[in-house]
N, C-alpha and C positions, 0 to 999 in steps of 0.2 A: 448465558450470554445476554439475554433480555434483562435479567435482574441488574446486572452490572451496567448495562447501557442506559436503562431508564432511570437509574439512581445516580447518574453523573452529577456531581455537586457544582454549585456556583454558576450555573448557566442561566442566561436570561432568554426565555422563550425559545427553547431548543426545538429543532425540527427533526423528525425521525422518518427515514425513507427506507423501505424494505423492498428488495427486488427478488421476486420468486422466479427462478429459472426452470419452471415447469417441474417442481419437485414432486416426488411420488409418495411422500410421507405426510405427516400432519403439520408440517412447518407453518403453512399459512393459517391454519386453524389456531395453532398455539399462539402465533403472533397476534391474531385478532383478539383472542381471549386476554392476553397479557397487556394489550394496549387499549383496551376498552376504557373510554373516559379520558385517555391521554390526548391533549391537544396536539395539533400539527403532525399527525401521523399519516403517511402515505404508504399504501401497499400496492405495488405494481405487480399484477399477475400476468406474466408473459404467456403467450399461447404456443410458443415453441422454445425448445432448449437451444441457447445460442452460446453458452460458455461464459467464462468469468469476465473477460475484458468488456464484451458487449453489454453484459448485465450491469457492471459497475458504471459504464458510461451512461446508461439509461437513468441510473440513480443520480449521477452528477448533473445531468441535464435538468432534472426536476428540482435541484437544490436552490434555495432562495436566501439562505443565511450568509453571513459574512465569511464563515469558516466551514470547512468540510473535513470530517474524519470518516475514513472508510474502514470497514471491518469485515472479516470473513465470518462464516457462521459458527466458527469454533473459537473466536477471539474473546478473551475476557479483558475488559478495560478497567484498570484500577479506578476507583470511584472518583478520585480528584484529579485524574490525569488530564482530562480535557481542559479543565479550569486552569491548571498550571501551564499547559502548553499555550493557551490563549494569552495568559499574562506575560509569558516570555516573548511571544510574537509582538504584542503591543509595546512592550518595553523597548525592543530593538527595531521595530518597524520591519520585521522579517515576514516574508510571504510563505515560508515553509518551516515547520518544526518537526523534528524526528526524535523519537526515543528508542530505546533498545527493547528487546523482547526476551522472555525467558520461557523455556520449556519446563513446566513444573512437574509433569508426571502425575498430577493430582486430578481428582474428579472436579468438574466445572463448579459445582456448588461449594466446594471447599475453598475456592479462591475468588468467589463472586463478590466478597465484601472487602477485598484487599485495597490498600491505598498506596500511593507513591510516598516516599519519605518527604519530610518537610524540607530538608536541604539536600541538594545534589549539585554536582558540577555540570557545566554545559559550555559549549563553544559556539560563538556566533561568527559567521563568515559572510561578507557581503556578496561574494561571487558564488551564487548557488550552484551553477552547473559544474564548475571546477571542483567544488567541495563534494558534490554528489559522485563525481567520477573518481575521487580519491578514497572515498570511504564506502561503507556498506549501508545503503539506504533502501533496503527492500522490506518486504513483508508489510503488514498493515499498521506500522507504528507512526504514521504521519498525520500532521494537521496542515492543511494547505488552504490559502486564501481562495475563496470560491471563484472570483473573477479570473484569477491566474489559471486555476485548474480548468475552468471552462474554456478560456481562450486557447489553452494548450490542446484542447480536444480530449482531455482525460487520457485513458489508456489507448495504446495502439491496438486497434481491433484485429490487425493482421497477426497478432501474437496472442496465444491462448491465455497465458497467465500474465497478470498486470504488474507484477512486482518490480520489474526492471524498467518498463516503458514509462510509467507515471513519473518517477523521479527525474528521468532524462528529459521528458517533454516539458514538465513544469519547471525544471531547473533552468532550462533555456530562457524562460521568460521571467522567472522570479527574481525579486530583489531580496537577497539575504536568506540564509538558512541557519537554523539552530539545531545542533545535535546535543541532546541531553544524555548524560550518563545516568539514566534512570529508566526503569521499565515502564513503557507506555502500553505494552501488551503482555498479557500472561496467557500462555498456551497450555490448555489442560492436557490430560492424558490423550495421546494421539492414537487413532485407530487406522483409518484408511484415507489419509489426506494426500494431496498432491506433492507435499514436500518430500515424500519418500520416493517419488518418481524422478530420479536424477537425470534420466534421459530427457524427459519433458522439460525439466528445469534448465539443462544445458542448451537444449534446442531453442527454448524461448529466450534465454539470455543472449544467444547468438543473434537471433532475428530482431530482438529489441534494439540492439546496437547497430546491426546491419541496416535496418530501415531508418533509424535515426540519422545515420551517416548519409544514406541515400537521399533522405528528405531535406536535410539541413546542412550537409557537409560543406557546400560552397560558401555558406554564411558563417561557418565556425572559424575561430582562430585555429591556426595550424597545429598548435600543441594540443588543443582540445580534440580536433579531428583525429590526430595521431593516437590519442588515448582511447577514443571510442573504437578506432580500428583495432588497436591492440586487445581491447576487451572482447571484441567479436572473435578474433583469432583464438584467444585464450579459451573462450567458451566452446568453440568448435573443437579445439584440441582436446579438451577434457572429455567431450562427448565421444569423439573418435577413439581416444585412448581406452575408454571403458567399454566400448561396444563393437569395435572392429578387431579382427585378428591381426597379430603382428605379421609383417612389418607395416603397421598402420601408417607410419609417418611418410612412407614413400609415395603412396597414391594420394594421400591427403594434401601434402604440401607441394 
C-alpha cells in the first residue's frame, strides 16, 4: 500500500496523512520507516479506537491540498491514477472524480506497480448528487476537492463505515462529478475486511441514507428525496431478508 501511495506519478508537492486508530500491530512503525525523509507527512496517533468514519474525518480536517484521495489500509492505487483523476477534474471543472475498483485476488506486492491504461472512457455530469444516487459511488475510488469535502463535514460519524455517506454529503455541495470506466483502486487478496460483513454494510447503508434525509430532506428536490428514501428502504429490506426468519415482511413493513 505504501509503495503504491508514495510512488504516485505526476503530483506537485503531495501531502500524506496517516491516521492510526489505535492499531495493535507495527503499522505506525512501518509507516514511519517507509516515509522517513518524505516531505509533508503527518501521522496522527489516536489515543482511543473510534472507528472508520471518525478516523477519516480527522485526516480530512488536517488536509491542506487542493484535492483529497482517501484509502483504506488494504487499497492499492495504480501509480498514475491520481494524476489522471486530477487532470480530468481540471479539464471539466468537476469537484468529484470516481473510478472503479477490482478485487484482484493477488498479493499486494504483485500489484503495487500497476498503472491505469492510457485511454479509457468516462462520463461527466454537472449534477453530482443525482449522479451519485443513480450509480455506485462507494469504496475508496474517489478524488474530491478538499474545500467541498471539508464543507460537507466528511463522513457521517453516526455511521461506522464511510462508503455511502461521503458521496451523499459531498454530492449535495459539489459541482460536477466524473465517473471513469477505469480502475482507480486495486484490492489485493482479502482476508478479514468489513466488506464481507453484509449485515454491517446493509445497516450502514440504511443509516447513511436515513440521516441524510433527516438532515437535508427539506432542502432536497422532491425526486431526490424520494430516491434517498427508496434506497434507505431497500437497504433495510436486504438486511431484514437475510437476517430475520420468515415471514420477515409482515413485521418489518
